[in-house]
C-alpha positions in Angstrom: 0.0 0.0 0.0 2.8 2.3 0.9 4.7 1.6 -2.4 1.5 2.3 -4.4 1.1 5.7 -2.7 4.7 6.5 -3.1 4.7 5.8 -6.8 1.4 7.7 -7.3 2.9 10.7 -5.5 6.1 10.5 -7.5 4.1 10.4 -10.8 2.1 13.5 -9.8 5.3 15.3 -8.9 6.9 14.5 -12.3 3.7 15.6 -14.1 3.5 18.8 -12.2 7.2 19.6 -12.8 6.9 18.9 -16.5 3.8 21.0 -16.9 5.3 24.1 -15.3 8.5 24.0 -17.3 9.3 25.6 -20.6 9.1 23.2 -23.5 12.5 22.5 -25.0 11.4 21.7 -28.5 10.6 18.7 -30.5 13.0 16.2 -31.9 15.2 13.5 -30.3 18.5 14.1 -28.7 21.5 11.9 -29.8 24.4 11.4 -27.4 26.6 13.7 -29.5 24.0 16.4 -29.4 23.6 16.1 -25.7 27.4 16.3 -25.1 27.8 19.3 -27.5 24.9 21.1 -25.9 26.1 20.5 -22.3 29.6 21.7 -23.1 28.3 24.8 -24.8 26.0 25.7 -21.9 27.6 24.3 -18.7 28.6 26.9 -16.2 31.6 25.0 -15.0 33.0 25.0 -18.5 32.3 28.8 -18.8 34.0 29.5 -15.5 37.1 27.5 -16.5 37.2 29.3 -19.8 37.2 32.6 -18.0 40.1 31.4 -15.9 41.9 30.4 -19.1 41.3 33.9 -20.5 42.7 35.4 -17.4 45.8 33.3 -17.7 46.1 34.3 -21.3 46.0 38.0 -20.3 48.7 37.4 -17.6 50.9 35.7 -20.2 50.4 38.5 -22.7 51.2 41.1 -20.0 54.4 39.3 -19.1 55.5 39.5 -22.7 54.7 43.2 -22.9 56.6 43.9 -19.6 60.0 43.6 -21.5 59.2 46.7 -23.5 60.3 50.1 -22.2 57.8 52.0 -20.2 56.8 55.6 -21.0 55.1 58.0 -18.6 54.2 61.6 -18.7 53.4 63.8 -15.7 52.4 67.4 -15.0 51.5 69.6 -12.1 50.2 73.0 -11.2 51.2 74.9 -8.0 49.7 77.9 -6.3 51.8 79.4 -3.5 51.2 82.2 -1.1 53.7 84.0 1.2 57.2 82.8 1.4 57.8 80.0 -1.1 60.4 78.5 -3.3 60.1 79.3 -7.0 61.0 76.0 -8.6 62.0 77.7 -11.9 64.4 80.2 -10.3 65.2 78.4 -7.1 64.7 81.7 -5.2 62.6 82.3 -2.2 59.8 84.9 -2.5 57.8 86.6 0.2 54.3 88.0 0.2 53.7 87.0 -3.4 51.3 84.8 -5.2 53.0 82.3 -7.4 51.4 80.2 -10.1 53.8 77.6 -11.5 53.6 74.5 -13.7 55.9 71.6 -14.4 55.9 68.9 -17.1 58.0 65.8 -17.6 58.2 62.6 -19.7 60.3 59.6 -18.6 61.0 56.2 -19.8 63.0 53.2 -18.4 63.9 49.7 -19.5 65.2 46.7 -17.6 68.4 45.5 -19.3 69.2 42.6 -17.0 67.6 41.0 -13.9 68.9 37.5 -13.8 66.6 36.4 -16.7 63.7 36.9 -14.4 61.4 38.4 -17.1 62.2 35.6 -19.5 61.4 32.9 -16.9 58.2 34.8 -15.9 57.1 34.7 -19.6 57.7 30.9 -19.7 56.0 30.3 -16.4 52.9 32.2 -17.4 52.9 30.3 -20.7 52.9 27.0 -18.8 50.1 28.4 -16.5 48.1 29.2 -19.6 48.6 25.7 -21.0 47.5 24.2 -17.7 44.4 26.3 -17.6 43.5 25.2 -21.2 44.0 21.6 -20.1 41.7 22.1 -17.2 39.1 23.4 -19.6 39.4 20.2 -21.6 39.3 18.1 -18.4 36.0 19.7 -17.3 34.6 19.0 -20.8 35.7 15.4 -20.6 34.1 15.0 -17.2 30.8 16.4 -18.5 31.0 14.1 -21.5 31.4 11.0 -19.3 28.5 12.1 -17.0 26.3 12.7 -20.1 27.2 9.3 -21.5 26.4 7.6 -18.2 23.0 9.4 -17.9 22.3 8.6 -21.6 23.0 4.9 -21.2 20.9 4.9 -18.0 17.9 6.1 -20.0 18.5 3.3 -22.6 18.7 0.8 -19.8 15.5 2.1 -18.2 13.7 2.0 -21.6 14.6 -1.7 -22.1 13.7 -2.4 -18.5 10.3 -0.9 -19.2 9.9 -3.1 -22.2 10.6 -6.1 -20.1 8.0 -5.0 -17.5 5.5 -4.4 -20.3 6.1 -7.9 -21.7 5.7 -9.4 -18.3 2.4 -7.5 -17.9 1.2 -8.6 -21.3 1.9 -12.3 -20.4 0.0 -11.9 -17.2 -2.9 -10.2 -18.9 -3.0 -13.1 -21.4 -3.1 -15.5 -18.6 -5.9 -13.5 -16.9 -7.9 -13.7 -20.1 -7.2 -17.4 -20.5 -8.0 -18.2 -16.9 -11.2 -16.1 -17.0 -12.4 -18.1 -20.1 -11.7 -21.3 -18.2 -13.4 -20.0 -15.1 -16.5 -19.0 -17.1 -16.6 -22.5 -18.6 -16.3 -24.0 -15.1 -13.0 -25.6 -15.7 -11.0 -23.8 -13.0 -12.0 -22.4 -9.6 -12.4 -18.7 -9.0 -9.3 -18.7 -6.7 -7.1 -19.4 -9.6 -8.4 -16.4 -11.4 -7.8 -14.3 -8.4 -4.2 -15.5 -8.2 -3.4 -14.6 -11.8 -5.2 -11.3 -11.4 -2.9 -10.5 -8.4 0.1 -11.4 -10.5 -1.1 -9.0 -13.2 -1.6 -6.3 -10.7 2.0 -6.9 -9.4 3.3 -6.7 -12.9 1.4 -3.5 -13.5 3.0 -2.0 -10.4 6.4 -3.0 -11.8 5.6 -1.2 -15.1 4.8 1.9 -13.1 8.1 1.6 -11.2 10.0 1.1 -14.4 8.3 4.2 -15.9 9.2 6.3 -12.9 12.8 5.1 -13.1 12.8 6.1 -16.8 11.4 9.5 -16.0 13.9 10.1 -13.2 16.8 9.0 -15.6 15.5 11.6 -18.1 15.4 14.2 -15.3 19.0 13.4 -14.4 20.1 14.0 -18.0 18.1 17.2 -18.4 19.6 18.6 -15.2 23.1 17.8 -16.6 22.0 19.7 -19.8 20.6 22.6 -17.7 17.4 22.4 -19.6 14.1 23.8 -18.2 11.7 20.9 -18.7 11.5 17.2 -19.5 8.4 17.8 -21.6 8.7 16.3 -25.1 12.3 15.2 -24.3 13.3 12.1 -26.0 16.7 10.6 -26.8 17.7 9.1 -30.1 18.1 5.4 -29.6 21.4 4.3 -31.1 22.1 1.0 -32.7 24.2 -1.0 -30.2 24.4 -4.1 -32.3 27.8 -3.2 -33.6 29.3 -3.3 -30.0 31.0 -6.7 -29.5 30.1 -8.1 -26.2 32.8 -10.8 -26.5 36.1 -10.0 -25.0 38.4 -7.1 -24.0 41.0 -6.7 -26.7 43.4 -4.6 -24.7 45.2 -4.5 -21.4 45.3 -2.1 -18.5 48.9 -1.0 -19.3 48.1 -0.4 -23.0 45.2 1.9 -22.0 47.3 3.7 -19.4 50.1 4.3 -21.8 47.7 6.0 -24.2 46.0 7.9 -21.4 49.1 9.9 -20.7 47.8 12.6 -23.1 44.6 13.2 -21.1 44.1 16.8 -20.0 44.4 16.1 -16.2 47.9 14.6 -16.8 48.9 17.5 -19.1 47.7 20.1 -16.6 49.8 18.5 -13.9 52.8 18.4 -16.2 52.4 22.1 -17.1 52.0 22.9 -13.4 55.3 21.2 -12.7 57.1 23.1 -15.5 55.6 26.3 -14.1 57.0 25.5 -10.7 60.4 24.9 -12.2 60.3 28.4 -13.7 59.1 29.8 -10.4 62.3 28.4 -8.8 64.4 30.1 -11.5 62.5 33.4 -10.9 63.2 33.1 -7.1 66.9 32.5 -7.7 67.1 35.6 -9.9 66.4 37.8 -6.8 70.0 37.3 -6.0 71.1 38.7 -9.3 72.2 42.3 -9.9 69.8 44.5 -11.9 70.8 46.8 -14.6 68.3 49.5 -15.8 68.4 52.3 -18.4 66.3 55.4 -18.1 65.8 58.8 -19.7 63.6 61.8 -18.9 62.7 65.2 -20.3 61.1 68.0 -18.4 60.4 71.7 -18.2 58.5 74.2 -16.1 56.8 77.7 -15.9 56.3 80.3 -13.3 54.2 83.5 -13.6 56.6 85.6 -11.5 59.6 84.9 -13.5 60.8 87.7 -15.8 63.3 88.0 -18.6 65.6 90.8 -19.8 63.8 92.7 -22.5 66.3 95.5 -23.0 68.8 97.9 -21.5 68.4 101.3 -19.9 70.1 104.6 -21.2 73.7 105.2 -20.2 74.2 106.4 -16.6 77.3 107.4 -14.6 78.2 105.2 -11.8 81.1 106.0 -9.4 83.8 103.5 -9.3 86.0 105.1 -6.6 86.1 107.8 -3.8 88.8 110.0 -2.2 90.0 109.0 1.2 89.5 112.5 2.7 86.3 113.9 1.2 84.7 110.7 -0.1 83.8 112.3 -3.4 83.8 110.4 -6.7 87.0 110.8 -8.5 86.2 108.6 -11.6 82.9 107.8 -13.2 82.0 105.4 -16.1 78.8 105.2 -18.2 76.8 101.9 -17.8 73.4 100.4 -18.8 71.1 98.4 -16.5 68.9 95.5 -17.7 65.1 96.0 -18.1 63.0 93.0 -17.0 59.6 92.2 -18.6 57.1 89.4 -19.2 58.4 85.9 -19.7 55.9 84.1 -22.0 54.9 80.5 -21.3 56.3 79.0 -24.5 59.6 80.7 -24.0 59.9 79.4 -20.4 59.0 75.9 -21.5 61.7 76.0 -24.1 64.4 77.7 -22.0 63.7 75.5 -18.9 63.9 72.2 -20.7 66.2 69.6 -19.3 67.1 66.0 -20.4 68.5 63.3 -18.2 69.9 59.8 -19.1 70.4 57.3 -16.3 72.1 53.9 -16.1 71.5 52.2 -12.8 72.9 49.1 -11.3 71.4 47.5 -8.2 73.2 44.7 -6.3 71.3 42.9 -3.7 73.3 42.3 -0.5 70.9 41.7 2.3 67.1 42.0 2.1 65.8 40.4 5.3 66.5 36.9 3.9 63.7 37.3 1.4 65.6 35.8 -1.5 66.4 32.6 0.4 62.9 32.3 1.7 61.5 32.7 -1.8 63.9 30.1 -3.2 63.0 27.7 -0.4 59.2 28.1 -1.0 59.8 27.7 -4.8 61.6 24.4 -4.2 58.7 23.2 -2.0 56.2 24.3 -4.6 58.1 22.3 -7.2 58.2 19.2 -5.0 54.4 19.6 -4.4 53.9 19.8 -8.2 55.8 16.6 -8.6 53.5 14.9 -6.0 50.5 16.3 -7.8 51.6 14.9 -11.1 52.3 11.5 -9.6 49.0 11.5 -7.8 47.2 12.4 -11.1 48.9 9.4 -12.7 48.1 7.1 -9.8 44.4 8.2 -9.8 44.2 7.7 -13.6 45.7 4.2 -13.3 43.3 3.3 -10.5 40.3 4.6 -12.6 41.5 2.5 -15.6 42.0 -0.6 -13.4 38.5 0.0 -11.9 36.9 0.5 -15.3 38.7 -2.5 -16.7 37.8 -4.7 -13.8 34.1 -3.6 -13.9 34.0 -4.2 -17.7 35.5 -7.6 -17.3 33.1 -8.5 -14.5 30.1 -7.1 -16.5 31.3 -9.2 -19.5 31.4 -12.4 -17.4 28.1 -11.6 -15.8 26.6 -11.0 -19.3 27.9 -14.3 -20.6 26.6 -16.2 -17.6 23.3 -14.4 -17.5 22.8 -14.9 -21.3 23.2 -18.7 -20.9 20.9 -18.7 -17.9 18.3 -16.6 -19.8 18.2 -19.2 -22.6 17.5 -21.9 -20.1 15.0 -20.0 -18.2 13.1 -19.0 -21.3 12.8 -22.6 -22.3 11.8 -23.5 -18.8 9.1 -20.8 -18.7 7.6 -22.0 -22.0 7.3 -25.5 -20.5 6.0 -24.1 -17.2 3.4 -21.9 -18.9 2.1 -24.9 -20.9 1.8 -27.0 -17.7 0.1 -24.1 -15.8 -2.4 -23.6 -18.6 -3.5 -27.2 -18.5 -3.6 -27.3 -14.7 -0.5 -29.5 -14.1 1.3 -26.7 -12.2 0.2 -24.6 -9.3 0.3 -20.8 -9.3 3.2 -20.5 -6.9 5.6 -22.5 -9.1 4.4 -20.7 -12.2 4.9 -17.3 -10.5 8.4 -18.3 -9.3 9.5 -19.2 -12.8 7.9 -16.1 -14.3 9.6 -13.8 -11.8 12.9 -15.5 -12.3 12.6 -14.9 -16.0 12.0 -11.1 -15.4 14.9 -11.0 -12.9 17.3 -12.6 -15.3 16.2 -10.4 -18.2 16.8 -7.3 -16.0 20.2 -8.6 -14.9 21.2 -9.2 -18.5 20.3 -5.7 -19.4 22.2 -4.3 -16.4 25.3 -6.3 -17.3 25.0 -5.2 -21.0 24.8 -1.5 -20.3 27.4 -1.6 -17.5 29.8 -3.3 -19.9 29.0 -0.8 -22.7 29.6 2.2 -20.4 32.9 0.8 -19.0 34.0 0.0 -22.5 33.3 3.5 -23.6 35.2 4.8 -20.6 38.2 2.7 -21.6 37.9 3.9 -25.2 37.9 7.4 -23.9 41.0 6.8 -21.9 42.6 5.6 -25.1 41.9 8.9 -26.7 38.8 8.0 -28.6 35.7 10.3 -28.6 32.6 9.1 -26.8 30.1 7.9 -29.3 27.4 5.3 -29.6 
């Protein structure tokens, strides 16, 4: 009773959810279409692609950092009272001064222990690691989509088995009812077969719910809005040989070395090696070349605009009377406005600088950076080895699961042939009254169970086989 209520409630929930969603359009979805759509719309892929673009910008910037820089600056000053006139380097008092200064400077790093070159290489490896992580996320999504897709196929065939069982029971109900109406069998036998049909009908409902939930899982992976009108394209799986595994674990692992997760770990290790070289460069002298050009203007500055008329200025006096004994004619300069353009031109100055910096002691920072860089490189080696170990474990697990599923499929396939023959014989005996309902029901349920186990082994083998093919570098297809 509880199971019936649960299945009824689950069915209502699925119907309500599908009716409120947005229709996703007609047409069936192939595995390739599902994978392409998921990769194009998955937020994890988009986030990883953003991280890759950020790494690309960092790499580009490190390449541009080797170019000389060029900066311009300017300023305006307004001074009151006693102040220093930057253009004349004289102090003024009780004056208002308006002055401006302008400069352009450039510098370039000539040598810093190859730090810039190693930074470029490190950022390049970081970029390649980010791109590999993008591919890893896409591969993970592809495997998840393939698993959900095959689960739908499995549930569809499981539903067919349940429908076939229900059809057999309904045929038995019709046959038994005919016999009962003719007085050949008691009513209790009709009730027994009707109960079996009701049980088979419940199994159909359960199988349909499993199918709906498997579709819901795939739709959630696709980030779609609704399962309404969603159908997958059933592929032809007849070409897949369920015979034997024609490869070994080591052969798969050797080909799996090119998977994105391994490449990402390898690039991270190379980046850590360049990080160590960058840290060691902190001990190296630095040679820089720089140049600057500047000028200024002040509104109180004046320039000589002419000379006054000749005047007589004493150049000597007598010792007794103090009167001038000799006089010479002279001219005094006349000061006037000093225009802005003229000041900028006359105040121009150019500087060229060649600097050398030799690190002697900086609070042990260089040694600490080198020590941390070495630890980072060791950690990257561990990460690479761990990625290889995890990959090898996954391959071993997939190979073992595929081999177990293959063995289970073979054994179940043989058992199914025997049980099908046994059920035919049992059904004939039951129809003529030579077998009771309990024995008949036992054989019938065993047949349904074996069919389900065969399907489960089949799709488990197919999925693990596709995983191993993926590890070998082949795309996921059905």
